[in-house]
C-alpha positions as CSV (number, residue, x, y, z in Angstrom):
1,X,79.7,265.0,-138.7
2,X,79.5,261.3,-139.8
3,X,76.3,259.3,-139.4
4,X,78.3,256.7,-137.5
5,X,78.9,259.0,-134.6
6,X,75.2,260.0,-134.2
7,X,72.8,258.3,-131.8
8,X,73.9,254.8,-131.3
9,X,75.8,254.7,-134.6
10,X,79.3,254.2,-133.1
11,X,78.2,251.0,-131.3
12,X,76.2,249.8,-134.3
13,X,79.2,250.2,-136.5
14,X,81.5,248.2,-134.2
15,X,79.3,245.2,-133.4
16,X,81.7,242.3,-133.4
17,X,82.2,239.5,-130.8
18,X,85.3,237.5,-130.3
19,X,84.7,233.7,-130.0
20,X,85.8,233.8,-126.4
21,X,83.2,236.5,-125.6
22,X,80.5,234.5,-127.3
23,X,81.4,231.4,-125.4
24,X,81.4,233.3,-122.1
25,X,78.0,234.9,-122.9
26,X,76.5,231.5,-123.7
27,X,77.9,230.0,-120.4
28,X,76.5,232.9,-118.5
29,X,73.1,232.4,-120.0
30,X,73.2,228.7,-119.1
31,X,74.2,229.5,-115.6
32,X,71.2,231.8,-115.2
33,X,68.9,228.8,-115.9
34,X,70.5,226.5,-113.3
35,X,68.3,225.4,-110.4
36,X,69.6,225.7,-106.9
37,X,69.7,222.5,-104.8
38,X,66.8,222.5,-102.2
39,X,67.8,222.1,-98.6
40,X,65.9,219.3,-97.0
41,X,65.3,219.4,-93.3
42,X,66.1,216.5,-91.0
43,X,62.5,215.2,-90.9
44,X,62.2,215.1,-94.7
45,X,65.6,213.3,-94.9
46,X,64.4,210.8,-92.3
47,X,61.1,210.2,-94.2
48,X,63.0,209.6,-97.5
49,X,65.4,207.1,-95.8
50,X,62.5,205.2,-94.2
51,X,60.8,204.9,-97.6
52,X,64.0,203.7,-99.2
53,X,64.5,201.1,-96.5
54,X,60.8,200.0,-96.8
55,X,61.1,199.6,-100.5
56,X,64.2,197.4,-100.1
57,X,62.8,195.2,-97.3
58,X,59.2,194.8,-98.7
59,X,60.2,194.9,-102.4
60,X,57.7,197.7,-103.0
61,X,58.1,200.0,-106.0
62,X,59.2,203.6,-105.2
63,X,59.3,206.7,-107.3
64,X,62.3,208.9,-106.7
65,X,62.4,212.6,-107.6
66,X,66.0,213.6,-108.4
67,X,67.7,217.0,-108.5
68,X,69.5,217.9,-111.7
69,X,71.1,221.3,-112.4
70,X,68.6,222.3,-115.1
71,X,65.5,220.2,-114.3
72,X,64.0,217.5,-112.0
73,X,63.8,213.9,-113.1
74,X,61.8,211.0,-111.8
75,X,62.8,207.3,-111.6
76,X,60.6,204.4,-110.6
77,X,61.8,201.0,-109.4
78,X,62.6,198.9,-106.4
79,X,65.5,199.6,-104.1
80,X,67.7,196.5,-104.1
81,X,70.8,197.8,-102.3
82,X,71.8,200.6,-100.1
83,X,75.5,201.4,-100.0
84,X,76.2,203.6,-97.0
85,X,79.9,204.0,-97.8
86,X,79.3,205.4,-101.3
87,X,76.1,207.1,-100.1
88,X,74.1,205.7,-103.0
89,X,71.2,203.3,-103.6
90,X,70.7,200.7,-106.4
91,X,67.3,201.2,-108.1
92,X,66.2,198.1,-110.1
93,X,63.9,198.8,-113.0
94,X,62.7,195.5,-114.6
95,X,65.9,193.9,-115.8
96,X,68.2,196.9,-115.5
97,X,69.5,198.9,-112.5
98,X,70.9,202.3,-111.9
99,X,72.9,203.7,-109.0
100,X,71.5,206.9,-107.5
101,X,73.4,209.2,-105.2
102,X,71.4,209.9,-102.0
103,X,72.2,213.6,-102.1
104,X,70.4,213.9,-105.5
105,X,67.1,212.5,-104.0
106,X,64.8,215.3,-103.1
107,X,61.6,213.3,-102.7
108,X,60.3,209.7,-102.6
109,X,56.9,208.1,-102.9
110,X,55.9,204.4,-102.5
111,X,53.8,203.1,-105.3
């Protein structure tokens, strides 16, 4: 009998991946590393919205913890506008600003 058919030889001799299978495998590995979005309760959402409003009215700096699919990021600045229609806030950092979606905010701390 041939050596290819002994043990794991048959699999070893036919080790080839199509590009589509390789891409699917890479995507699967990336999806395993994704974070799940934390569910905030009503009290926590109310606390965060009060801190955002306080930062806007008193011009105090706030640190926002933002949810991302693969990690968590932090932004620091002053809330200068709250857009309830778009459900976003404008965070001003020195001479620049960035719009942040409210659903991405998982924590806020006044500085």
